[in-house]
C-alpha positions in Angstrom: 8.4 -29.2 -0.3 9.0 -28.6 -4.8 7.1 -24.8 -4.6 6.5 -23.0 -7.6 6.1 -19.2 -7.4 4.4 -16.8 -10.4 6.2 -13.5 -10.5 9.2 -15.1 -8.5 11.4 -11.8 -9.6 9.3 -9.4 -8.4 9.2 -7.7 -5.0 6.9 -9.7 -3.3 8.0 -12.7 -5.2 11.4 -12.3 -5.0 11.7 -12.1 -1.2 9.1 -15.0 -0.9 11.6 -17.0 -3.0 14.6 -16.0 -0.9 12.8 -17.0 2.4 11.8 -20.4 0.8 14.8 -21.6 -0.2 16.7 -20.4 3.1 14.0 -22.7 4.7 15.0 -25.7 2.9 12.0 -25.6 0.0 12.5 -26.6 -3.7 12.0 -24.0 -5.8 11.4 -23.0 -9.1 9.8 -19.5 -10.8 8.0 -18.8 -13.5 9.3 -15.7 -14.7 8.4 -13.4 -18.2 11.1 -13.6 -20.8 11.7 -9.4 -20.3 12.0 -10.0 -16.2 15.8 -9.0 -14.5 16.3 -11.9 -12.6 20.2 -11.2 -11.1 18.2 -10.2 -7.9 17.9 -14.4 -7.6 21.1 -14.7 -9.0 23.0 -16.5 -5.9 19.8 -18.9 -5.2 19.4 -22.3 -6.3 16.2 -21.4 -7.9 14.9 -23.2 -10.9 13.8 -20.7 -13.9 11.3 -21.7 -16.4 10.9 -18.8 -19.1 7.0 -18.3 -19.8 4.1 -16.4 -19.0 0.9 -17.0 -16.9 -1.3 -15.8 -19.8 -0.4 -19.1 -21.2 -2.2 -22.1 -20.5 0.2 -24.8 -21.5 3.2 -22.7 -20.8 1.7 -22.7 -16.9 0.6 -26.5 -17.3 4.3 -27.7 -17.2 5.1 -25.3 -14.6 2.7 -26.8 -12.0 3.8 -29.9 -12.9 5.8 -31.9 -9.9 5.3 -28.8 -7.5 3.5 -29.7 -3.9 2.6 -26.0 -3.2 2.0 -23.1 -6.0 2.2 -19.3 -4.9 0.2 -17.1 -7.6 2.0 -14.0 -7.0 2.2 -12.7 -10.7 0.3 -9.9 -11.6 -0.1 -6.5 -13.6 -0.5 -4.1 -10.9 -1.5 -0.6 -12.8 -3.7 1.5 -11.3 -4.6 3.3 -15.1 -7.9 2.1 -17.2 -6.3 2.4 -20.5 -4.6 -1.0 -19.3 -7.7 -3.2 -18.7 -7.0 -5.6 -21.5 -3.6 -6.1 -19.8 -5.3 -6.4 -16.2 -7.3 -9.0 -17.7 -5.2 -11.1 -19.6 -2.7 -11.1 -16.9 -4.8 -10.7 -13.4 -7.9 -12.5 -14.7 -7.0 -15.3 -17.8 -3.2 -16.0 -15.8 -5.4 -16.9 -12.6 -7.7 -18.8 -14.5 -5.1 -21.0 -16.3 -3.1 -21.4 -12.6 -6.1 -22.6 -10.3 -6.9 -24.7 -13.7 -3.9 -26.1 -13.8 -3.1 -26.8 -10.1 -6.9 -28.5 -9.9 -5.9 -30.9 -12.9 -2.0 -31.7 -11.7 -3.2 -32.3 -8.3 -1.6 -29.8 -6.4 -1.4 -30.0 -2.9 -2.5 -26.3 -1.6 -2.4 -23.1 -4.2 -2.1 -19.9 -2.9 -3.2 -17.2 -4.6 -1.5 -13.3 -4.1 -4.8 -11.2 -4.2 -4.4 -7.9 -2.7 -6.8 -5.5 -0.2 -8.3 -4.0 -3.2 -10.4 -6.7 -3.7 -11.8 -6.4 -0.8 -13.0 -2.7 -1.2 -12.8 0.7 0.8 -14.3 1.5 3.8 -16.7 4.2 4.2 -15.7 5.1 7.8 -12.2 4.6 9.1 -12.9 4.0 12.6 -14.3 0.4 10.9 -12.1 -1.0 8.8 -13.0 -3.4 6.2 -12.2 -7.0 7.1 -12.2 -10.0 4.7 -16.2 -9.8 4.7 -16.6 -6.4 4.5 -19.7 -6.3 1.6 -18.0 -4.2 -1.4 -20.5 -3.2 -4.3 -18.0 -4.2 -7.7 -20.2 -3.7 -9.9 -19.4 0.0 -9.5 -16.4 0.3 -8.9 -14.1 2.6 -10.7 -10.6 0.6 -10.1 -10.3 -1.8 -13.1 -7.0 -3.4 -10.9 -9.6 -3.6 -8.1 -12.1 -5.8 -10.2 -9.5 -7.6 -11.9 -8.3 -9.3 -8.6 -12.0 -9.5 -7.3 -12.7 -12.0 -10.9 -9.7 -13.5 -9.9 -10.9 -14.4 -6.5 -13.9 -15.6 -7.7 -12.0 -18.1 -10.5 -10.2 -19.4 -7.3 -13.3 -20.0 -5.9 -15.1 -21.9 -8.6 -11.8 -24.3 -8.7 -12.1 -25.0 -4.9 -15.7 -26.3 -5.6 -14.1 -28.8 -8.0 -11.9 -29.9 -5.6 -8.8 -27.5 -5.7 -7.5 -26.8 -2.2 -6.6 -22.7 -2.3 -6.4 -19.7 -0.1 -6.5 -16.3 -0.5 -4.4 -13.7 0.9 -5.0 -10.0 0.4 -1.8 -7.7 1.3 -2.2 -4.0 1.9 0.6 -1.6 0.8 4.0 -3.2 0.9 7.0 -1.2 1.7 10.8 -2.7 1.8 13.9 -3.0 0.3 14.4 -4.1 -3.2 16.7 -4.0 -5.7 18.7 -0.9 -4.0 16.3 0.6 -3.1 13.3 1.1 -0.7 9.7 0.8 -2.0 7.3 3.1 -0.3 9.8 5.7 0.8 8.9 8.3 -2.2 6.6 10.2 0.5 9.1 10.1 3.4 11.5 11.4 0.9 9.5 14.6 0.7 9.6 15.2 4.3 13.5 15.6 4.0 13.7 17.4 1.0 11.4 20.2 1.7 9.7 22.5 4.6 6.6 22.6 3.4 5.5 19.0 2.8 1.9 18.2 1.3 -0.1 15.4 1.7 -3.6 13.3 0.7 -6.6 13.6 2.9 -6.9 9.4 2.7 -4.8 6.9 4.3 -3.5 3.3 3.8 -2.8 0.4 5.5 1.5 -0.1 5.2 3.0 -3.3 5.7 6.4 -4.6 5.8 7.4 -7.2 2.6 9.1 -9.5 5.0 5.7 -10.0 6.9 3.9 -10.8 4.2 6.2 -13.2 3.4 5.8 -14.5 6.8 1.7 -14.2 6.2 1.9 -16.3 3.1 4.2 -19.1 4.8 1.6 -19.3 7.5 -1.3 -19.7 5.1 0.4 -22.3 3.1 0.6 -24.4 6.3 -2.2 -23.3 8.3 -5.2 -21.3 6.3 -8.6 -22.7 6.0 -9.0 -23.8 2.4 -11.6 -21.4 0.6 -10.5 -18.6 3.2 -9.0 -15.4 2.3 -6.8 -13.4 4.8 -5.7 -9.6 5.0 -2.2 -9.5 5.8 -2.4 -5.6 6.5 0.0 -3.9 9.2 -0.5 0.0 10.5 -3.4 1.9 9.2 -2.7 5.3 8.8 -3.4 8.7 7.3 -1.3 10.3 4.8 -1.1 13.4 7.4 0.1 10.6 10.3 3.0 9.4 7.8 4.4 12.7 6.8 4.5 13.6 11.0 5.7 10.5 11.9 8.5 10.5 9.0 9.8 14.4 10.3 9.8 13.2 13.7 11.9 10.5 13.2 14.2 12.7 11.2 14.0 15.3 13.8 12.8 17.7 11.1 10.3 20.5 11.6 8.4 20.8 8.8 4.8 22.4 7.5 2.6 19.7 7.0 -0.3 21.3 4.0 -3.3 19.0 3.0 -3.9 18.5 -0.9 -7.6 18.9 -1.2 -9.6 16.5 -3.6 -10.8 19.2 -5.6 -6.7 19.7 -6.4 -6.2 15.6 -7.1 -9.0 15.8 -9.2 -7.7 18.3 -11.7 -4.6 16.9 -11.8 -6.1 14.0 -13.4 -8.3 15.6 -15.6 -5.9 17.6 -17.2 -2.9 14.8 -17.2 -5.4 12.0 -18.2 -5.9 13.2 -21.9 -1.8 13.5 -22.0 -1.1 10.1 -20.7 -3.6 8.5 -23.6 -1.7 10.8 -26.3 1.4 9.4 -25.1 0.1 5.7 -24.5 2.3 6.1 -20.8 0.5 6.5 -17.3 0.1 9.8 -16.4 1.4 11.0 -12.8 -2.0 11.5 -11.9 -5.4 9.1 -13.4 -8.5 9.4 -12.2 -8.2 6.1 -10.2 -5.1 7.5 -7.9 -7.1 10.8 -7.5 -10.1 8.2 -6.1 -7.9 6.5 -4.1 -5.7 9.4 -2.5 -8.8 10.6 -0.9 -9.9 7.4 0.6 -9.2 5.8 4.0 -7.9 2.1 2.7 -7.9 0.8 6.3 -7.8 -3.0 7.0 -8.4 -5.3 9.6 -5.8 -8.1 9.8 -7.5 -9.8 12.9 -7.9 -13.2 11.1 -4.8 -13.8 9.7 -3.5 -13.0 13.4 -6.1 -15.6 15.1 -5.3 -18.1 12.7 -2.3 -18.0 10.9 0.1 -16.3 14.0 0.4 -13.1 11.9 2.4 -10.5 13.5 3.5 -7.5 11.3 6.0 -4.2 12.8 4.6 -1.5 13.0 5.3 2.0 11.1 8.1 2.9 13.1 10.2 0.1 12.6 9.9 0.5 8.7 10.6 4.1 9.1 13.7 2.8 11.7 15.1 0.5 8.7 14.7 2.9 5.7 16.6 5.4 7.6 18.9 2.7 8.7 19.6 1.7 5.0 19.3 5.5 3.9 16.9 4.8 1.5 14.8 7.9 3.4 
């Protein structure tokens, strides 16, 4: 297949491009001028320089492609970046979806996020694709931008576009000589006292998300969304299992919501003054104290999706010397 991948030099995108080239696909990427492309130097990939926020550039990149994977996104969780989130995650998605329909692309796959699904109030009942999240009062600009992107995809589907949506969970794995997601695991190695937040996350390996995307391109039902998750874990479970894997005895200390709230309250003004995201924003405080647990049963049943568990992720991280 002739494939376009937006965001092809990013964390998820680069893993996807590498797998697609290995599978014999003709791959083109749309990449911003500032993007570092060295991670793809050993691959036979066509590169087009441009930005998804420019409709004409997107239309040119989409031409003659069979499949398009729209993985480019702004991942900021800082409300000061709302305009940037709108330009990239909303308007950029509008341009990609419109171009795919007018150019007759066989299938568009939009990489959304579990942020667009919502956060369940009960950790015993993880959210699935039909979770009734009320986004009107949501305080997370990133989540709103991805949900709006999904709505734009739905509109183009109504006009004849063949498109599907995947919603990856918190993605971890190797990238550019490091290991994304190893920060919390490294805290276990460095300190005898390990703080942890009160909430939890759904953790998935990047290669499992790639497998889910490839499955969705071929098997997903048009207009459907599929959660690509992994193991649901509290932050305490993550550090406890990490310590056990490392053979370390550690004391675990819960950081209460009042502390994360105070950190956000005191650090946010400094961030606004310096025009750089603070270490702790209100949005991160909000997420740290909630259980972002999700149910990927639909992807398992319809796509044959079968992600590795957290133990396998830990084993890889330790084997690579990244945690």
